C-alpha positions as CSV (number, residue, x, y, z in Angstrom):
1,M,-16.6,-11.9,-31.1
2,V,-15.7,-12.3,-27.3
3,A,-16.7,-9.5,-24.9
4,R,-14.8,-8.5,-21.9
5,A,-15.1,-7.1,-18.5
6,Y,-12.3,-6.5,-15.5
7,T,-12.5,-7.5,-11.8
8,V,-9.9,-8.6,-9.1
9,A,-9.4,-11.9,-7.1
10,F,-7.9,-11.3,-3.8
11,Q,-4.5,-12.8,-2.5
12,G,-4.2,-11.2,1.0
13,V,-4.5,-7.7,0.8
14,E,-3.4,-7.5,-3.2
15,A,-6.3,-7.4,-5.8
16,R,-4.9,-9.5,-8.7
17,P,-6.6,-7.8,-11.8
18,V,-9.0,-11.1,-13.6
19,E,-10.3,-10.9,-17.1
20,V,-13.7,-12.0,-17.8
21,Q,-14.2,-13.0,-21.2
22,C,-17.8,-14.1,-22.7
23,A,-18.2,-15.5,-26.2
24,L,-21.7,-16.6,-27.9
25,S,-21.5,-19.7,-30.3
26,P,-23.2,-22.0,-31.9
27,G,-24.7,-25.5,-30.4
28,L,-27.0,-27.0,-27.7
29,P,-27.7,-23.9,-25.3
30,A,-25.6,-24.4,-22.4
31,F,-23.9,-21.6,-19.7
32,S,-20.4,-22.7,-18.5
33,I,-17.9,-20.5,-16.3
34,V,-14.2,-21.9,-16.7
35,G,-11.1,-20.5,-15.4
36,L,-10.8,-22.6,-11.6
37,P,-13.9,-20.9,-10.5
38,D,-15.1,-22.3,-6.8
39,K,-18.5,-23.1,-6.1
40,A,-19.7,-19.1,-5.4
41,V,-18.6,-18.2,-9.0
42,S,-20.1,-21.8,-10.6
43,E,-23.4,-20.6,-9.1
44,A,-23.4,-17.2,-10.8
45,R,-24.5,-18.1,-13.7
46,D,-27.6,-18.8,-12.2
47,R,-27.5,-15.7,-10.0
48,V,-27.3,-13.7,-13.6
49,R,-29.6,-15.5,-15.1
50,A,-32.6,-14.7,-12.8
51,A,-31.6,-11.3,-12.6
52,L,-31.3,-11.1,-16.9
53,G,-34.7,-12.7,-16.6
54,A,-36.4,-10.0,-14.2
55,M,-34.9,-7.2,-16.7
56,A,-37.0,-9.0,-19.2
57,I,-33.9,-9.9,-21.0
58,A,-33.8,-13.7,-22.5
59,L,-30.9,-15.5,-23.1
60,P,-30.6,-16.7,-26.7
61,S,-30.6,-20.2,-27.9
62,R,-26.9,-20.5,-27.9
63,R,-24.1,-21.7,-26.1
64,I,-22.5,-19.2,-23.4
65,T,-18.9,-19.6,-21.8
66,V,-17.5,-17.1,-19.8
67,N,-13.8,-17.9,-19.0
68,L,-11.8,-16.2,-16.3
69,S,-8.5,-15.1,-17.0
70,P,-5.8,-16.1,-15.7
71,A,-7.2,-19.2,-15.7
72,D,-4.5,-21.0,-13.5
73,L,-5.5,-18.2,-10.4
74,P,-8.0,-19.4,-8.0
75,K,-10.6,-17.4,-8.0
76,E,-13.4,-17.8,-5.0
77,G,-16.4,-15.0,-3.8
78,S,-19.9,-14.1,-5.1
79,H,-18.3,-10.6,-6.0
80,F,-17.7,-12.3,-10.0
81,D,-21.6,-12.0,-10.7
82,L,-21.2,-8.6,-11.7
83,P,-18.8,-8.6,-13.8
84,I,-19.9,-11.8,-15.5
85,A,-23.1,-10.1,-16.2
86,L,-21.3,-7.4,-17.4
87,A,-19.5,-9.4,-19.7
88,L,-22.4,-11.4,-21.3
89,L,-24.9,-8.0,-21.5
90,A,-21.8,-6.8,-24.0
91,A,-21.7,-10.0,-26.0
92,L,-25.6,-9.4,-26.4
93,D,-24.8,-5.7,-27.5
94,I,-27.3,-4.2,-24.8
95,I,-23.8,-1.9,-23.4
96,P,-21.2,-1.0,-25.5
97,K,-18.4,-3.6,-25.3
98,D,-15.4,-0.6,-24.7
99,T,-17.7,0.5,-21.8
100,A,-17.7,-2.8,-20.2
101,E,-13.9,-2.9,-20.9
102,S,-13.3,0.3,-19.2
103,V,-14.4,-0.7,-15.3
104,V,-13.4,-2.8,-12.7
105,A,-16.8,-4.6,-11.6
106,L,-17.5,-6.5,-8.6
107,G,-20.9,-7.2,-6.5
108,E,-23.1,-10.0,-5.6
109,L,-26.4,-10.3,-7.7
110,S,-29.6,-11.3,-6.1
111,L,-32.4,-12.8,-8.0
112,D,-34.2,-9.8,-8.8
113,G,-31.0,-8.0,-9.8
114,T,-30.3,-5.9,-6.7
115,L,-26.6,-5.6,-6.1
116,I,-25.7,-7.0,-2.5
117,P,-21.8,-5.7,-0.7
118,V,-19.3,-7.7,-1.0
119,I,-15.8,-7.6,0.8
120,G,-12.9,-6.0,-1.0
121,A,-14.1,-3.0,-2.5
122,L,-11.5,-1.0,-1.2
123,P,-8.6,-3.0,-2.8
124,A,-10.4,-3.2,-5.9
125,A,-10.4,0.7,-6.1
126,M,-6.9,0.7,-5.9
127,A,-6.5,-2.2,-8.3
128,A,-8.6,0.0,-10.8
129,A,-7.0,3.0,-10.2
130,A,-3.7,1.1,-11.1
131,D,-5.0,0.2,-14.3
132,D,-7.0,3.9,-14.8
133,R,-10.3,2.2,-14.9
134,T,-13.6,3.5,-13.0
135,L,-15.2,0.9,-10.6
136,L,-18.4,-0.1,-10.4
137,C,-19.8,-1.6,-7.6
138,P,-23.0,-2.0,-5.0
139,A,-24.4,1.2,-3.6
140,A,-23.6,0.3,-0.2
141,S,-19.4,-0.4,-1.2
142,G,-19.3,3.0,-2.9
143,A,-18.5,5.5,0.3
144,E,-15.7,3.1,1.5
145,A,-14.1,2.5,-2.4
146,A,-14.5,6.1,-2.9
147,W,-11.6,7.0,-0.5
148,V,-9.4,5.8,-3.5
149,S,-9.4,9.5,-5.0
150,A,-7.1,8.4,-8.0
151,T,-10.3,6.1,-9.4
152,K,-14.1,7.3,-10.4
153,V,-16.6,5.0,-8.2
154,I,-19.7,4.1,-9.8
155,A,-22.3,3.1,-7.0
156,A,-25.2,1.1,-8.5
157,P,-28.1,-0.5,-6.6
158,D,-28.8,-2.6,-9.0
159,L,-27.9,-4.4,-12.3
160,G,-30.8,-2.4,-14.0
161,A,-29.2,1.3,-12.6
162,A,-25.7,0.1,-14.1
163,V,-26.9,-0.8,-17.6
164,R,-29.0,2.7,-18.0
165,H,-25.5,4.3,-16.5
166,F,-23.5,2.9,-19.4
167,T,-26.2,3.3,-22.2
168,G,-26.5,6.8,-21.2
169,Q,-30.0,6.6,-20.2
170,S,-29.7,7.5,-16.7
171,L,-26.0,8.4,-15.2
172,I,-25.1,7.9,-11.7
173,E,-23.2,10.3,-9.8
174,P,-19.5,9.2,-8.6
175,S,-19.6,8.2,-5.0
176,S,-18.3,10.4,-2.4
177,P,-15.9,8.8,0.5
178,G,-17.8,8.4,3.9
179,E,-16.1,8.4,7.1
180,V,-17.8,6.7,10.2
181,T,-17.5,8.5,13.4
182,P,-17.8,5.6,16.4
183,D,-21.3,6.2,18.4
184,D,-19.9,4.9,21.5
185,P,-18.3,7.9,23.7
186,L,-14.5,7.2,24.7
187,K,-13.8,6.2,28.3
188,D,-11.9,8.8,30.7
189,M,-8.7,8.0,32.0
190,R,-10.0,9.5,34.9
191,D,-12.2,7.5,36.1
192,V,-9.4,5.3,37.1
193,K,-8.2,5.8,40.4
194,G,-4.6,5.5,41.2
195,Q,-2.6,3.7,39.2
196,E,-0.7,6.8,38.1
197,R,2.3,4.9,37.2
198,A,0.1,2.6,35.1
199,K,-1.4,5.9,33.1
200,R,2.2,7.0,32.4
201,A,3.1,3.9,30.8
202,L,0.4,3.4,28.6
203,E,1.0,7.6,27.9
204,I,4.3,6.6,27.2
205,A,3.2,2.8,24.9
206,A,0.6,5.3,22.9
207,A,3.0,8.3,22.0
208,G,5.4,5.7,20.7
209,R,3.5,2.5,19.8
210,H,5.7,0.8,22.3
211,H,4.2,-3.1,23.8
212,L,3.4,-3.1,27.4
213,I,2.5,-5.5,29.7
214,L,0.5,-5.5,33.1
215,V,0.6,-7.7,36.0
216,G,-1.5,-7.0,38.7
217,T,-3.7,-8.7,41.0
218,P,-7.5,-9.3,40.1
219,G,-9.5,-6.4,40.0
220,S,-6.6,-4.0,40.0
221,G,-8.1,-2.0,37.0
222,K,-5.7,-3.6,34.4
223,S,-8.7,-4.4,32.1
224,M,-10.5,-0.3,32.7
225,L,-6.7,1.0,32.1
226,A,-6.1,-1.2,28.7
227,A,-10.1,0.1,27.7
228,R,-8.9,3.5,27.7
229,L,-6.2,3.3,25.6
230,S,-8.2,4.4,22.7
231,G,-8.7,7.5,24.0
232,I,-5.8,8.8,24.2
233,L,-4.3,7.6,20.4
234,P,-4.5,10.0,17.4
235,P,-6.7,9.5,14.7
236,L,-5.4,7.4,11.8
237,T,-3.6,9.6,9.1
238,P,-5.1,9.1,5.7
239,S,-2.7,6.5,4.8
240,E,-2.8,4.5,7.5
241,A,-6.5,4.5,7.4
242,L,-6.6,3.4,3.9
243,E,-4.0,0.6,4.9
244,T,-6.2,-0.7,7.8
245,S,-9.2,-0.1,5.9
246,M,-8.2,-2.8,3.5
247,I,-7.6,-5.1,5.4
248,H,-10.9,-4.5,7.5
249,S,-12.9,-4.5,3.6
250,L,-11.2,-8.0,3.5
251,A,-12.2,-8.9,6.3
252,G,-15.6,-7.9,5.7
253,L,-15.8,-5.3,8.7
254,L,-16.8,-2.0,7.0
255,D,-20.3,-2.3,6.7
256,A,-21.2,1.1,8.1
257,G,-20.9,3.2,4.7
258,G,-17.2,4.5,5.1
259,I,-14.3,4.2,6.6
260,S,-13.0,5.2,10.2
261,R,-10.4,7.0,11.4
262,A,-10.2,5.7,15.0
263,R,-7.4,3.1,15.3
264,P,-8.3,-0.3,15.6
265,F,-8.5,-2.2,19.0
266,R,-8.9,-5.9,19.1
267,E,-9.3,-8.1,22.5
268,P,-9.4,-11.8,21.5
269,H,-10.2,-14.0,24.1
270,H,-7.6,-16.9,25.5
271,T,-9.2,-19.5,23.8
272,A,-9.0,-17.8,20.3
273,S,-6.8,-20.6,17.9
274,M,-3.7,-19.8,16.0
275,A,-5.3,-19.2,13.0
276,A,-7.9,-16.6,14.4
277,I,-4.7,-15.0,15.8
278,I,-2.2,-14.9,13.4
279,G,-4.5,-15.6,10.2
280,G,-5.0,-18.7,7.9
281,G,-8.2,-21.0,7.4
282,R,-8.6,-22.3,3.9
283,T,-8.9,-18.7,2.1
284,A,-5.8,-17.5,4.5
285,K,-7.9,-14.8,6.0
286,P,-6.4,-12.1,8.1
287,G,-6.0,-12.4,11.8
288,E,-6.2,-10.5,14.9
289,V,-3.1,-9.4,14.7
290,S,-3.5,-7.9,11.2
291,L,-6.8,-6.4,12.0
292,A,-5.1,-4.7,14.7
293,H,-2.7,-3.0,12.0
294,N,-2.0,0.5,13.1
295,G,-3.9,-0.1,16.7
296,V,-4.3,-2.1,19.4
297,L,-4.0,-5.6,20.2
298,F,-5.1,-6.2,24.1
299,M,-4.7,-9.9,25.4
300,D,-6.0,-10.1,28.6
301,E,-4.8,-13.5,31.0
302,F,-2.0,-13.2,28.6
303,P,-0.4,-16.6,30.2
304,E,-3.9,-18.1,29.7
305,F,-3.8,-18.3,25.8
306,P,-1.7,-21.5,24.5
307,R,1.9,-21.7,24.1
308,T,2.1,-22.2,20.5
309,V,-0.1,-19.0,20.1
310,L,2.2,-16.7,22.1
311,E,5.2,-18.3,20.6
312,T,3.9,-17.2,17.0
313,L,3.6,-13.2,18.0
314,R,7.5,-13.0,18.3
315,Q,7.6,-13.0,14.8
316,P,5.0,-10.7,14.0
317,I,6.1,-8.2,16.8
318,E,9.8,-7.6,15.5
319,T,8.7,-7.3,11.9
320,G,5.5,-5.8,11.6
321,E,4.2,-8.2,9.0
322,V,2.9,-12.2,9.0
323,M,3.2,-14.6,6.2
324,I,0.6,-17.0,5.9
325,A,2.0,-20.3,4.2
326,R,-0.6,-22.5,2.5
327,A,-0.3,-25.3,0.1
328,N,-2.0,-23.1,-2.6
329,A,-0.7,-19.6,-1.4
330,H,1.5,-17.3,0.2
331,V,0.1,-14.5,1.4
332,K,1.3,-11.4,3.8
333,Y,-0.5,-9.2,5.5
334,P,1.0,-6.1,7.6
335,C,0.7,-6.2,11.3
336,A,2.0,-3.1,12.7
337,F,0.2,-3.3,15.9
338,M,0.7,-2.3,19.5
339,L,0.3,-5.4,21.9
340,V,-0.9,-4.8,25.0
341,A,-0.6,-7.8,27.6
342,A,-2.6,-8.4,31.0
343,A,-1.9,-11.0,33.2
344,N,-2.6,-11.7,37.1
345,P,1.0,-12.4,38.5
346,C,0.5,-16.0,39.8
347,K,-2.3,-18.8,39.2
348,C,-4.5,-17.8,42.2
349,G,-3.9,-14.0,41.7
350,Y,-2.8,-12.9,44.7
351,L,1.5,-13.2,44.9
352,T,1.9,-9.7,45.4
353,D,-1.0,-8.7,47.5
354,P,0.3,-7.8,50.9
355,D,-3.1,-8.5,52.5
356,R,-3.7,-11.9,51.3
357,A,-1.7,-14.8,51.5
358,C,-0.5,-16.8,48.3
359,A,0.2,-20.9,49.6
360,R,2.7,-21.7,47.2
361,V,5.0,-18.7,47.1
362,P,7.1,-18.2,45.2
363,A,6.4,-21.1,42.9
364,C,3.1,-20.4,42.0
365,G,4.4,-17.1,40.3
366,K,7.3,-18.6,38.6
367,D,5.3,-21.3,37.1
368,Y,2.2,-19.3,35.9
369,M,4.3,-16.4,34.4
370,G,6.3,-19.2,33.1
371,R,4.0,-19.5,30.5
372,I,5.4,-16.7,28.7
373,S,8.6,-17.8,27.1
374,G,12.0,-15.4,28.1
375,P,12.5,-14.3,24.4
376,L,8.5,-13.4,23.9
377,M,8.9,-11.2,27.6
378,D,12.0,-9.6,26.2
379,R,9.7,-8.0,23.5
380,F,7.8,-6.0,25.4
381,D,9.2,-2.4,26.1
382,L,7.4,-1.3,29.3
383,R,6.4,-4.0,32.3
384,V,4.4,-2.2,35.2
385,D,3.0,-3.7,38.2
386,V,-0.7,-2.6,39.0
387,P,-1.1,-2.6,42.5
388,P,-4.4,-3.4,44.3
389,V,-6.8,-0.5,45.0
390,R,-8.0,-0.3,48.4
391,Y,-11.7,-0.2,48.1
392,T,-11.5,3.3,50.4
393,D,-9.9,4.9,47.7
394,L,-12.7,4.5,45.5
395,D,-14.6,6.9,47.0
396,L,-11.7,9.5,46.6
397,P,-12.2,12.4,43.7
398,A,-11.0,12.1,40.5
399,S,-7.3,12.6,39.9
400,G,-4.7,12.9,37.2
401,D,-5.3,14.1,33.7
402,T,-8.4,13.7,31.5
403,S,-7.9,11.6,28.4
404,A,-8.0,14.7,26.3
405,Q,-5.4,16.0,27.7
406,I,-3.3,12.8,27.7
407,A,-4.2,12.1,24.0
408,A,-2.7,16.1,23.3
409,R,0.4,15.5,24.4
410,V,0.5,12.1,22.6
411,K,-0.7,13.6,19.4
412,A,2.6,16.1,19.6
413,A,4.7,13.2,20.2
414,R,3.4,11.6,17.5
415,D,3.6,14.6,15.1
416,L,7.6,15.1,16.3
417,Q,7.9,11.2,15.1
418,I,6.5,12.0,11.6
419,A,8.5,14.9,11.0
420,R,11.3,13.0,12.2
421,F,10.9,9.8,9.9
422,E,9.4,11.8,6.8
423,G,10.5,9.9,3.6
424,R,11.1,6.8,5.2
425,A,8.0,3.8,4.6
426,D,9.4,1.6,7.1
427,M,9.5,3.8,10.0
428,R,6.3,6.0,11.5
429,S,7.0,5.8,15.0
430,N,10.0,5.6,17.5
431,A,9.2,1.7,18.3
432,D,10.3,1.4,14.4
433,A,13.9,3.4,14.4
434,E,16.9,0.9,14.4
435,G,20.4,0.8,13.0
436,E,22.1,4.0,12.4
437,I,18.9,6.0,12.4
438,L,18.0,4.4,16.3
439,K,21.8,5.8,17.1
440,E,21.4,9.4,15.8
441,I,18.1,10.2,17.4
442,A,18.2,8.2,20.8
443,T,21.6,8.4,21.7
444,P,21.6,9.6,25.5
445,D,24.0,12.3,27.1
446,A,27.1,11.1,29.0
447,E,25.2,10.6,32.0
448,G,22.5,8.8,30.5
449,S,24.9,6.5,28.6
450,A,26.8,5.6,31.7
451,L,23.4,4.5,33.1
452,L,22.7,2.4,30.6
453,S,25.7,0.8,30.8
454,R,25.4,0.0,34.5
455,V,21.9,-1.0,33.7
456,A,23.1,-2.9,30.9
457,E,25.6,-5.1,32.8
458,R,24.0,-5.6,36.3
459,F,20.6,-6.9,34.7
460,A,22.2,-8.6,31.2
461,L,20.2,-6.7,29.0
462,S,20.0,-8.4,25.6
463,A,21.0,-6.6,22.8
464,R,17.2,-6.2,21.7
465,G,16.5,-5.3,25.0
466,Y,19.1,-2.5,24.9
467,H,17.6,-1.1,21.8
468,R,14.4,-1.3,23.4
469,V,15.1,1.4,26.4
470,L,16.7,3.6,23.7
471,R,13.3,3.6,21.5
472,V,11.6,4.1,24.8
473,A,13.8,6.6,26.1
474,R,13.5,8.7,22.8
475,T,9.5,8.9,23.1
476,I,9.8,9.7,26.8
477,A,12.3,13.3,25.4
478,D,9.3,13.4,23.0
479,L,6.5,13.8,25.5
480,D,9.2,15.8,27.3
481,G,9.2,18.4,24.3
482,S,13.6,17.6,24.7
483,A,15.6,17.7,21.1
484,D,18.2,15.6,23.1
485,V,17.7,11.9,25.5
486,C,18.8,13.0,28.6
487,H,19.8,11.0,32.0
488,R,16.0,11.5,33.5
489,H,14.9,9.9,30.4
490,V,16.9,6.9,30.6
491,A,16.3,6.3,34.1
492,E,12.5,6.7,33.6
493,A,12.9,4.2,30.5
494,V,14.8,1.7,32.6
495,S,12.4,1.8,35.5
496,Y,10.3,0.0,33.0
497,R,12.4,-2.8,31.9
498,V,14.2,-4.0,35.4
499,P,12.9,-7.6,36.0
500,H,9.9,-8.1,37.9
501,P,10.2,-9.0,41.3
502,N,8.4,-12.7,40.7
503,G,10.5,-13.3,37.9
504,S,8.6,-11.3,35.0
């Protein structure tokens, strides 16, 4: 008779169900695993045998065959240890067969039977809920998986505890969802001296999830401003936290006993490869654009990134998702991130500094900023000059609003957008608005329309640029508490769109 247990195989953020079948048959003693396992899955037989031995359970002198169905789906990872052990225990009549079939299990076994946490507990919980099954996982993964309230999560510290639970000897209480609070205090925007226009641009970008590029001389505060962006962003909504954490779970980033409601802030170095930024590798892992989903992707020294890497950002920025195509898989990851880029105006960095002389003006700036293609630059909603700050200004008292005050305005604007796009899964912020919806919510008054028409003609705005000005104007109106987009909102939005003096 065949005993069954269930687990999952990961394809992108999707957890596909896998049936683990175990049969004991007459013949020479052997333990084989079939069903397209990788090396880690094939080695599970030795870990399972040792773990059962630690529990004083001897394997019978029979042929043990474990089949992972569907057999044509690649099985990768060490999380197959626990379901294989459950199916084998059910085949040995140590736990009831119907009990083994009622759970989705994942976890790696150590040689003494301890359960080691694995990646993907959150997507596995979603799959268990879809199949109306309980999730069995290692104790360290329980707080993460329990965020899926539609399924019961049993988090066992070791295989023996799981057996005692299923045999009724010592029941394990279902896990409760855990939330991680960042220990590091958020940096305050008041720490930045001057740069009021850049602060305003960050507020607009945060309120509407608009893409932003900061251009300024070295030491002008670009990185300092970007580092304070997390302090003005609203926390993730429950649905956003679940989406983002599913990606982080697959990447192995949820190791603190739960998920975080803070928006992700990713800052890859400019030497990062295309696979690191976009995603890929042998198993098509998520890249930085997906790890920044519902958060911020900060790319310092933007023109220094390889041209091929920069150009691959164009499609994810526009669609909010990325498809990673490999010979054995096509994996789609969400990547609705806010891109914040920082760049010097030229190679030496002092093209726009009146106190210093750039020897190659203006060719230095054109060559350097020319590394950013026109189509990519067209995707930035806000382009801001960050002028140098004099050392004498550093002794001045702090000025401007605190991060908490700015965050309150940003949250109010985001709440308006959540109500505006309620019922539309493809739209959450003004940056997502398009088509008739954009026309309906962002059509300016007569003065604003006339101004936008003049600007579009004078600066030859593309259709994309025209729509991005409307989206930014809608966000400025939300921050202003205005139901309509007026002339002043369009004027401010246009001021962030006009070409940079050095050609950017």
